[in-house]
N, C-alpha and C positions, 0 to 999 in steps of 0.2 A: 137580500135573501140568497141571490145567486152567489155572492161573495162568501157567505157563511157556508153554503153547500160545498164550495170548492175546497174548503179546509176539512170538512168532516167526511166528504166523499160518500154520501149515501147512494145506494143503488136499489132501484125497484125493478126486479127482474120480470114480474108479471102483474099487471093490473087489469082487472076486468070490471066493467060497469055496464048496466043495462041502458037501453036507449032512454028509458024513463028517467034514469039518473041524470043523464046529460040534459034531457029536456026540462027536468024539474029545476036544474041549477041554472041553465042558460035559457030557459023557456024554449022558444022556437028559434033560437039564434042558430046561425050557420056554424058557430063554434063547435056545436055537437057533432059535426061531421068530420073533425080533424084530430090528428094525433100530434102532440107536442114532443119534440126531441131537443134536448140540451146537450151540446157537444162537451166532451170531457175537457177539464182544465188541469194543469199540473198542480201538485201539492204546494200549499203555502204561497201561491202566486195569485195576483189579482186576476179574476176571470176575464176573459175577453167578452165583448158584447154578445148577449144571448141571441142565437139565431134560431128562428122557428121555421121548421120545414113542415109545410102544410100538405097533408095527404088525405085525399077524400075517402070517406068511409060510407059504406052502404048501410043507411040507417034502417032499411027495411029487412035486413037480415035477421034471422031468428037466433037468439042466444039463450043458453041455459044459465043457471045460477053459477055454474062453475066455469069451465072453459068453453066460451061461446064460439070462438073462431080462431083459426091459426093466424088470421090477420091481426087479431088483438094482442098476440104475443109480442108484437113489436111496439106496443104501447109501453115505453120505458122512460124514466127520468134518470139518466146516467150522468152524474156530474164528475166521477173519478176517471182517471185515465185508464185506457184499456191495457191489456197485457203487452201488446206491441209497443204502445206508447211508453210503458214503464221500461221496456227493454231499450228503447232508443234513449230515454233519459239516463239510464244507467251507463250506456256506452259512451255518452258524452260527459259523464261525471268523472271527477278525479279519483284515482285509486287510493290516494293518501291525503291526509290533511294534518295541519298543525293544530293541536289543542292548546290554546293560549293559556298561560298561567296568569292569574289575576294581576292586572296592571298595578293595583294598589300594593300588593305584596312585593312585586318587583321594584316599584318605586321606593318603598321603605327600605328594601334590601340594599339598593344601590346607595341610598342616602346614608345608611349605617356604615357601608363600606367606606364612603368618603369621610364620614365622621371619625371612624377608627384610624384611617390613614393620617388625618390631621392630628388626632390625639397622639399617635405614635411619633410623628415628627416632632411635635412640641415636647413630648415626654423625653425623647432621646436628646433633644437640644438642652432641656433642663438638666438631664443627667450628665451630659458632657460639661456643662458650664457650672455644675455644682459638685465638684469632686469631694470625696471623703478623705480629708487630710490625715485622719488617724489611721486609715487603712487604704492607702492609695493603690496598693496591689490588688486588694479585693475589689475596690471600685473599678479599676481598669479591666480586670477579667470580666466582671459582670456587664460592663458597658459594651465590650466587644461581643459578648454572647447575645446581648439584647439587640444589638444592631443586626447581627446575622439572623436572629429569629424574626425580626421585622421584615427583613429582605426575603426570607423564606416564606413567610406568611403572604407577602405581597405576590410572589410568584404563584402561589397556590390559589389565591383569592381572585386575582384579576380575570382569569379565564372563566370565572363563574358568573359573570354579569349577564349572560344571555341564555338562561336555561330554556329548553323547549320540551314539549311532549308531543308525540306523534301517534296517529291512529291510521288504520287501514280499513278498506271496505271490500270484503271478499265477495260480496254480491256483484259489485262492479267488475271485479276481476273475472268472475264467471261469465258475466254478460259479454265482456269484450273478447274473451279467449275461448270460451267453451259453449257459447249459445249457438244453436242452429241458425243458418242464414242461407241465402241463395247460393253462395259459393261453397258452403259447408253444411249441406242439409242434415247430416247426421250429428252435427255438433261435436265433431272430433276436436280434441284439444289442440290449441295453437300456442300453448305455453312452451317456453324454452326448456331444454333439458338441464338437469342438475346432477352432477357427479359428487357423491358424498365420500369423503375420506375419513377413515377411522384408523388411528395409529396406536400401535402397541409394540412393546419391545421385550418384555420379560414376563413370562407366564407365572413366575413365582411372586412377583410384586404386583402384577396386574392379572388377577385370576381369569382364566378363559371364560368362566360362567358369566362374569360381569361383562366382558367383551361381547359374548354371545347375546346377552339381553339387549345391549346397545344396538347390535346388528338387527335383531328382531324388531326393535322399535322403529328403526329406519325403514325396513322393508314394508312395514305396515302403515306408513304415513299416508295422509290424504293428498296424494299428488298423482298425476297420470303415470301409470305403471311404466308405460313405454318410454317415458321421458326421464326415468330415474335409474341411476346406477350406483352401486355401493362398492367401494374398494377398501379392503382391509390391508393395512401395511403392517407386516410382522417383521420388525427390524432385527429380531433375534433369530429368525429362521427356525422356529420351533415346530416340531411335529405335533406337539400337544395343542398349540394354537390352531394349526391347520385342521386337525381332526375335530376340534371343538367347533370351528366354523362350518365344517361339513355337517356336523350334527345340527347346527343352527339352521343351515339351509334345508335340511330334511324337515325339521319341526316347523319351519316357516310355511310349509305347504298346508298345514292345518291352522296355524296361528293367524296368518294374514287373512284368509277368507273369514275366519271367525270374527276378527276385528272389524272387517268391512260390513259384515252382515248385521252385527249388533251394535255398531258404533262404540266400540270399546275405547275408554280413556282411563288412564294412560296406556300406551301400547307396548310397554315393557312388561313382560309376563311376571317377572319377579315382583315388581311394584304393584301391578294390578291385583294379583292374587294375595298380596299382603296388605291391601287396603283395609282399614278398620271400619269404613263406612259400609252401608248396606249395598251390596253389589247388584241387587235386583230393583233398585230405585229407577223409575222412568223406563224400565224395560217392559215392553208391551207384547213381545212375541212369546207365544206359549212354549216354544221349544227352547227358550234361552236357558232355563234352569238345567235341562238335560244336557244341552250342548256345552254349557259352562263346566259341568261336572266331567264330561268327557275330555275337554281340553285341559282342565286342571290335572286330571290323571296322567294325560300324555306329557304335560310339562314336568310333573314329578318324576316320571320315568326318564325324561330328557335330562333333568338335573343329575340323576343317578348315573346316567351314561357319561355325561361330561365330567363329573367329579371322579369317576372311575377310570378316565382315559389314561391318567399317568401310570397307574398300575397295569392297565391293559397293554400300554405300549412297552412297559418294562418286561412283562411276561412274554409278550410276543417277540421282542428283540432277543431275550434270553433263549427262547426256543429256537429261533432262526440261527442265532450265533452258535448254539450247541450243535445244531445240525451241520453248520458249516465246519465246525471243529471236527466233527466225526467224519465228514467227507474228506477233510484234509488228512486226518489220521489214517483213514482207509487207503487213500492214495499213497501215503508215505510207506505204509506197510507193504502195499503191492510193489512199490518201487524197490524196497529193500529186499523183498523176497525174490524179485527178478534179478537183482544184482548178486544175490547169494551171500550177502554179508550184512552185518548189523552196523548201523550208523547212528549210534546213540547221541552223537554230538549234534545231529540234525534235529533232534526232538524239540529243543527250545524254539527253533525258528517256525515251528508249526502253530504257535500260538497266534490266533487270528485277532484282528482288531474288533473291538466291541462296537459293532455298527448299530444304528437305530433303523428299524425296519418298518415299512408301511404295511398296511393291511393286505395289499396285493402281492406281498412277497418280494418287493424291491427295496433297495436302499433309499433312505430319505436323503434327498440332495442338499438339505439344509444342515442345521447344527445338530450334531449327535449328542446323546446323553453323556457319553464319554468322548470328549472332543478328540479329533484326530486331524491331520493335515487335510485341508479342503472341506472340512466338516466341523468348523468351530464358529463361535459367534462373530469373529472378524475375518473368517475365511470360508466362504461357501458360495455356491452358484446362484444365479437368478432363478426365481420360481414364480410362475404365474399359473394359476388354476382357476378356471371359470366354474364356480360352484353352482350357480343358477344361470342358465342361458338367457340371453336377451329375450324378452317376451314378444309375442306377435302383436301386430298393431290393433287388432280388433279384440274386444272383451271375450273371454272364454268362460262361460258359465259352467259350473260343475253340475253334478247330479247327486242324488242321494247316495252318500257313501264315498264320494270323491274327496271329501275333506278329511277323512280319517283313514286309518289303515285297518280296514275290516271292522268286524263287530267289536264293541268294547266288552270288557269282562263282565259287566253287569247285565248284558243282554239288551241294553236300551237302543242299540243300533248306532251307526256312524252319523256324522253331521249331514245336514240337508243344506247343500249350497247350490241348489238348482237355479236360484235367481241371483247368485253372487259371482262376481268376477274372481276367478281363482288364480289369476296370473300373479307372479312375483317379479319384482325388479331384478335386474342382473346383479349378481354378487360375484366378486372377483377377489381371490386371495393373491397378494403380491408380497414377495420378499426379494428385495434388490440384492444384486451381487456385491459381495464384500471380499476384498483381497488385502493381504498385508502390503504396507507401503502406501496405501491410499488414505486420504483424509475423508472419511465418510460423512462428517458434519452432522452427526446425531439426527435429531428430529427434523431439522431443516432439510437435510439431504434426503431423508425418507419422503418428505412431502414433495420435494421436487421430482423424485422418481415417480411418484404417483401422478403428478401433473403430466409428465410425458407419456406414461403408460395409458392414462385415461384419455388423453388427446388422440391416441391411436385407436383405442377400442370403442369409445363412445362419444368423446368430444363434446360433452355438455358445456354450453357457454357459461355456466355458473358452477362454482365449486363450493361446497360446504364442508368444512373440516370440524371434526369432533374428536375429543379424547375418548379413549376406550371406556371410561367410566362416566361419560356424559351421554345420557340417552334422551330420546325425543319424548318430552312430556306432553306436548301439545301437537296433535297430529296435523294441525293446519298451519304450523309454524313456517313450513316451506312456502306456503302460499303468501303468508304475510310478508316474508322477506322479498319474494318476487314482486309484490305490489310496488315496492320502492324502485326496483330495477326496471320495471315496465312503465313507470310513470313518465310523463313528459319531462325531458331533461334527465331522465334516469341514466342516460348514456354517460353522464358526468360522475356517476357514483361508482366507486371502485369496490366497496364492500359494505355489507350490512352487518353490524355487530349486534348480537343478542346478549343480554346480561347473563352472567353466570349465577345460577341458583344451586343451592346445595341441600342435600339430605343427610340425616344422621348427625346433625350438629346438636350439641347439648342445648337445652332450652335457654340457658342464660347466655349462650354464645361467649364463653369466658375469654377466648382469645380473638374475638372479632373475625371468625372464620368466614362469615357470610359476606364480609366486605361491602356492606350495604351503603356505606358513605361513598365509597368509590363508584359502585355500579349504579346507584340511584341519585347521586348528586353530581359527582365530577363528570361522569360520562354523559349525563343529560345536558350539562352546561356546555361541554365540548360539541354536542350536537347542534348547538346554536351558532357555532363558529364555522369550522370546516369539517367537523365530524369527530366521532369518538376514536380512541386508539384501538388497535387490534390487540386483543388480550389472549390469543393463543387457541381458543376453542369457541365453538358456537358462532362461527363467522361465515357469511355467504359472500364469496368473492366473484367478481367479474373475471373470467379467465384471461382476457386480454390485459387487464390491469396487472395480473401476476406476470405477464410476459414482459413487463417493463415499458409498455407504451404509454404515451400521454393521453389525456382524455380527448374525447371526440369533439374537438373545438375548431372553429375557424378563427384564428387569431387576428385581431384588428390592430392595425398600426395607423397612427395619425399621419395624414398626408395633407399638407396645406394647413390652413387655419380652421376650416370648417368641416371638410368632407373626409371621412375615413376611407381607406382603401383596404381591400382584403389581401392578406398575406397568404401565399400558397402554402399548403401543408407539406411537411417534409415527407419524402418518399419512404423514409424509415418508419413512419408512424402507421404501422399496419392496423392499429385499432380504428383508424379512420377510413379504412377501405370499405367499399360498398358491400363486399361479401363474396359471392361466388365468382369463379374465374371469368365467366362470361361478362361480368359487370366491371371488371378491372379496367383501368385505363393506363396509359403509359406513364402518367405522373406517379402512380403508386407501385410501379414495378421495383423490386428490390434487387440489389446486387447479390449474386450468389455467394461471394466471399463474405459479405457482411452478414448474410443469413447464417452461414456456417459458423462465423465468429460468435454470433449471438446465441443460436439455438442448437448447434451441433449438426451432425452430418445426415440426419434422417430427413429425407425428402417427404416422407409421409407425414411426419410431424409438422414440418414447415407448411405443407399443403393444408393442414387442418386449421391453421391460424386464421386466415381470412374467413373461413366458414364459421368458426366460433364467434368471430367479431360480428358477422352479419346476424347470426341467430340470436345474439345477445342484445340486439337493438330493440327499443320500444316500437310500438306500432306507428306507422306513418298515417295517423288518423287526424292530424292537425296540420295546418299550413306550416307551422314552425318546425315540424318534425319531418317534412318531406325529404330533406337532404340527409337526415341522420336516422330516419326510421326504416322499418322494413314493411313489406306489403302484408296486409292481413291474410291469414291462411297459408303463409309460406312454410310453416312448420307442421302442417297437418300430414305431410307425407311420412311414411314409415322409414326407419333407418335400415341400412343394409345389414344382413346377418354377418356374424363373425366368421372368418375363415382362417386357415392355418397361416397364411402369409401375414395377416394382420396381427395375430397373436405372436408370431415370430418377431415381427418388428417391435412389438411392445416389449418383448424380452430383451431385444437389442438396446432399447433406449434406457433400460434400467441397469445396464452394465456399469461397473465401477469406473471405466475409462471414458464413458460417453461425455462427461462434463469437462474433460481436459481441454484447455485452451478455448473455452467458451465463456459466456457471460452468466452462466448459471451460478447463483449464489452471490453475485456482485451487482448485477442489474436486472436479472431475470429470476423469477420465482422467489421462494423464501430466501432471505438474505443470510449469509453465513458470517461467522466471526463473533457471535455474541450468544450467551446462554439465554438471553431474552430476544430470540430472533423474531418473535411476534411483534414487539414494539418497533423494532428496526424496519421490518417489512412494511408495517402500516405507515411509518414515518416517510419512507421512500415514496410511497404512493401519494401522500399529501404533498410532498415536496415537488412532485411532478404536476401538481394542480388538481389532482383528483379530490373528491370529497367523499365522506362516508356518512352512514346513517345509523342511528341507534334505535333499535326496534324492541320495544317492551310490549310483550303480549300478555293477555289474560285468557287462560292460565299461562304459567311460565312456558317458554318455548322448550327449554332443555333443563335438565337437572343432573347433577353429578355429586361426587363425594369430595370431601375436603378433610385434611388431617385435623383431628381434634386434640391430639396429644401435643403437649407443650414443646417437646424436642422436635417433633416432626414439623410443627408450625414454624419454629425458629429456623429450621433448615430451609423450609420453603421460602421464607422471607429473605434469608441469606442469599439464595439463588437469584431472586428478583433484584435485590440490591446490588449484587455483584454485576448483573447484567447492566444495571443503570450506570454503575461506575465505568464499565467498559464503553458504554455509549458516550459518556462524558469525555473520555480520552480518545475517542475515535472521530473519524470524519462524519459520523452520523450525529454529531452534536448539532443541536438546533441553531447554534450561532452561525454555522457554516451553510445553513440551508439557503435555497434560492429564493427568488422574489415571489414565487407562486405560493409559498407557505404564508398564510395570513399571520398578522402580528400576534394576535391573542393565541392562535394555535402554536406559534413559535414559542411563546412564553410557556405554554403547557408542556411542550416537549422539552424545553430547557429545564423545567422543574423536574422532569423525569430523571435527568442526568445529575441534578444537583442535590436532590433531597437526601441521598445517603450521607452527604458531607455534614448535614445538620447534626448527625450523631456525635461528631467531635465536640461541638459546642454544647450539645445537650448533656453529654456525660460530664463535661466540666461544670455546667450549671447545676447538675445534681449534687456535685461535691461542694458547691458554694455554701449551702446551709451547714455542712460539716465544718468547713473552714471558719464560718462565721461563729458558730457556737463554741468551737474550741478556742478561738482567738478572742472572743468577747466583743468582736466588732461586727459591723453590718455593712451592706453594700452602699448605704447612704449614711450621712452624718447622724441623722436622727429621723424618726418617723414623724415628719412634719406634715401639715395639712396638704401642702402641694403634692407631695409624693403619694399620699393616700388618695387624693382626688384623681390624679392621673391613673393610678392603679385601679380605682373603681370604674372610671370611664372605659378603660381598655378591657377590663373583665366583663362589664355589663354589655358592651358593644359586641364582644365575641359571643356571649351567651345569646344575645338578641339575634345575631346572624344565624346561630345554630337553630333557634326556634323557627325562624323564617324558612331556613332550608328544610327543616323537618315538615313545615307546613306545605311547601309546594312539591316536595319529593315523596312524602308519604311514609318515611321511615319513622321508627320510634325513637324517643329520647334516649332510651337505654342503649340502643344500637349506636347512636352518636357517641355516647359516653364510653362504651366499650372500644370504639375506634380511637378515642383520645387516649385511653389507657394503654392500648397496645402500641400506639405511636411512640410512647415513651419506652415501653418494654423492648420493642424492636430497635429503637434508636440507641439504647444502651447496650445492645448485644449484637444482633445480626448486622445491622447497618454499619456499625463501627468496624466489625471484622471485614465486611465487604470493602470498606474504604481502604483498610490496611492491605487487604489482598490485592485490590486493584492497583494501588500505588507500587507495591512490590513487583507486580507483573509488568508495569510500564517501565519502572526504573531499572530493575535488576533481572527481569524476565523470569521471576520465580512465581510459580503457581502453587498456592496453598489450598488444600482441600480439607474442609472440616466435615468429618463424617462421624457416625456413631461408633463408639469404641466398645460398647456393650449393650445388650438388649435383654429385656425381661418381659414377661407376660403377666397379665392379670390373673388373679386367683380363679376367677369365674368368667370364662370366655363368653358365656351366654348372657351375662349381665349387660343391660343396655348402657351404652356410653362407657364400657369398661376401659377402653383405650384412653379415656380422658384422665384416668388416675394412674396410668403406667408411667414410671419414672425411668428415663433413659439418659445416661450420663453424656454430656456434651460440654465442651469448653465454652460454649456460648452462654452458659448459665453463670459463669464466674463474675463478669462485670456487674450485672444488675443485682446479684446477691451481695456483692461487696458494697454497692451503693446502699442497699437496705441495712446491712449491719452497721456501717459507719454512721448513717443518719440516726439510727436508734441509739447508738452509743453517744452521738453528739447531743441528742436531746437530753439524755440522762445526765451527761456531763454539764450541759448548760444549766439545767435546773439546780444541780448540786452547787455549782460555783456561784450562781446568783443568790441562792438562799443563804449561803455561808459567807457571802462577800460583805465587807463593811460598807461599801457604796454600791448596792445592787442597781444595775441598769436594766430595768424590766423592758423597756422599749426594744432594746437590741435582742433580748431573749425572745420576746414575742415575735419579732421579725424573723429571727432564725428558725424558731419552732414552726412558724406558719409555713415557711418555704420547705422545711424538712417534711412536714405533714403533707404538703402538696406533692412532694416526690413519692412518699410512701403510699399515698392514696392511689396514685397512678400505677404503682408497682404491686398493688394488692392482688390482682389476678395471677401475676407471676408467682408471688409467694404462696398463694393458695394452691396453685398447681404444683409447686415444688414440694409441698407437704404430702402430696398424693392423697389417696383415700384414707389411709391409716398412718399418715406421717412417715412413710418409708422414703426418706431422702438419702441418696448415696453419701456415705461419710466423706468421700473425697471432696464433695462440694463444700462442706463446712471447713475442711482442712485448708483448701486453697483460699477460700474467702477469709478465714481467720488469719492466715499468714499475710494476706494483702492488707487486711485491716490493721494488724500489728505493725506492718512496715510503715503504713501511713502515720500511725500514732508515734512511732519512734522518730519518723522524719519531723513531725511537729515538735516533739520534745527537743530534738536537736536544734531546731530553729528558734524555739522559745523555751529555753531551759528554765525551770522554776527557781525561786529564791535568789534571783539575780546571778546565778552561776552560769557563766558563759561556756563552760565545758560541756561537751557532748555527754548526755546522761544526767546533767544537773548534779544534785547532791548524792546520787546513787553511787555507792562504792561496792566493788566486789570484795568479799571477805578474803 
């Protein structure tokens, strides 16, 4: 009975019985004089032996039918743990756990992989030993392609053998870091700080309103306000972006308290107010409806102000420029009148530069609308502006009216935030210096500038980077990421990667924009090895890992036959330093020249490194973490306020010359030299022995936008593939990685550099049905049983593997099929061009840029998914369209020739048509997108594709002239 109670945890808070009740049950036994207490037992554990504490009760006392005595209030049977016991259990519980995938599914999955490998080996052996003597050239081409496909599939499949799922426990995180205790009676947060980086570069391509919504979602996250800082990198130095961020900072003062008070999700105002579900569901506060109406009206006004900033800046600048012109003209006239003569020749020199003016009447130090020296996109000064000051340490509750700006127009009054913390995290606008003659290294350079500036100003031990169009969808996502970093052995984790989720994708996901196969299958499987790759956004970094240090390890070397000895850590490994200067020892002191070579000349930045390393450590709440952990409560102290010297130093470290002769971009920070700097940066960390974690949250942690237009999608894939080719031809190739990179992880990174080269073989294989149908031959001598059996086994095993992957990953079959279709679309277009571009760059130093040559807009911009039907001309469309035209022509030609042939060979026709239909089925989304909504395809596409198709046809006629004529052109004669 006691064991059953320990599971159900019943509690009887008050039991009262009369003396007669006791006497009637136990007669005159002494048991009527005592109260029974059963101590609490943990959930789901066998209960300890029941202890009975006997306490004497005065049976002569007088009791009423209700509450007879205060003494009897202690008559309780309490089997569940008390609140303090729950807290202790949570503090000792792990922050994360691995959710195991069904062993039966994994076993079958691995068996099928082995079966398919064996089948491929036997099939290729059979193909090599059974050539088609009638068409040896066709057989040879097909065998080479099939060998490469088998090799490419093997590189992609082998790292998928260890998929894992992970989950976090936010209650345990709160109990460990935010629960009151003897040393922290107020329960002040002991969580580490997080610096959030948001990058933008062009307000025309990246609308400031989108960036502002992303910033607002960050400022309102569920994380200690004093531990959070947000940095906006404007690499274009635009006044439009700056003023939009200033407007966002102003609106945040009403939006953030509103989200905290009512538990708003998601905390992107554009998304929240656009939700189609009932906004009042589960909202119990009576003032929610009124306050939501107030905030929505404020947001609509905020949108109008942001959208009107461009015109406002232009009108303001025109007014100030006109005033300056008048001042200059007045001065010129005064000078002329003083000299007593006219100088008409001097008039043209009075024309002033068209400056861009700030609202305070001063020149904008960044890029002007009309570029001029020292005010253009590649030539402007450093800018740092603190838009929201660092918050105070203690919560600041507002009063009625503090959340809004006076009375609203409806007379309903302002927000009531009297019980809500109204503080906002620090918000900083940053635009690094740019000067001619310097290589600014695009996004990677901007990120490294933010790393240095944030180290000076806030020095959060963890860094989260987001693209300007990726907003926080789950306000607790930061906490879930920190769970992995603060777990035991979390000091070995360099970054936590969140999956990318997208909005605005067409329901059919025609071009596989969601990338669910990559994010829900490939990334989960890498998490079972050494960790997922870094994919550019939605990633929580350990700051010291970005500094190029190795993980916090004590390396063991074998000494003798049985006993290991400990190897001393390198003094250069700052990530393993205990922390504050008082805790440093001589072993971890660094040479000043080495520091300058690595990180630059800023002593303030160098001094921040050991502090960030210490603050990023997990708690030393276990014997195994005593050496690598930090003391509980070490991060409850407030941070120092910003001063002028600190901001001045932050401006200094984002200057264009700061990185000269340092390791920034080579061993420190984001790595330079590739358009896919994200993959290279993650690879370098894994190569140093770090591991990473894949964090999938419910609901999604972040959401963003993706191009749904065919041309934009192809150019996106082209950029990724070009970066992969650059990786393959660089020292970042996984072949040259060190011994700390695990074998399966090495294969995964090797596949990243090799997959674009599959496009060469894929394009050739797509032309094989054409060659087969035109020539009347096939890749095999005949469609015999052996060939068909191998083909069936290989196809069924692939489909079975896909079904199992869908089973344990949770994606839909349609998503898997869309991925397969776009694999062929991208392989015959963007991947092929990336290979050509990469080879030309390596061999001849020629860089080719494929950009849009013309743009068009949809007829109805308000139509949902209107961009899906917009056709934009690009040369990337030519190869796949040529494949489609030639395969259709070949099918028609093959049917006509077989029907009218004296000895029809139906087996070869069936084989050729089958493979041609396989190609066309995969290219169907491309063809559908090319037609547009109303079949508006640029004529140039048909012209080029037709010319290429005719060229191939003439080439075939030249090789195989009809009627036995060996001359080029056969029997055709010009008149």
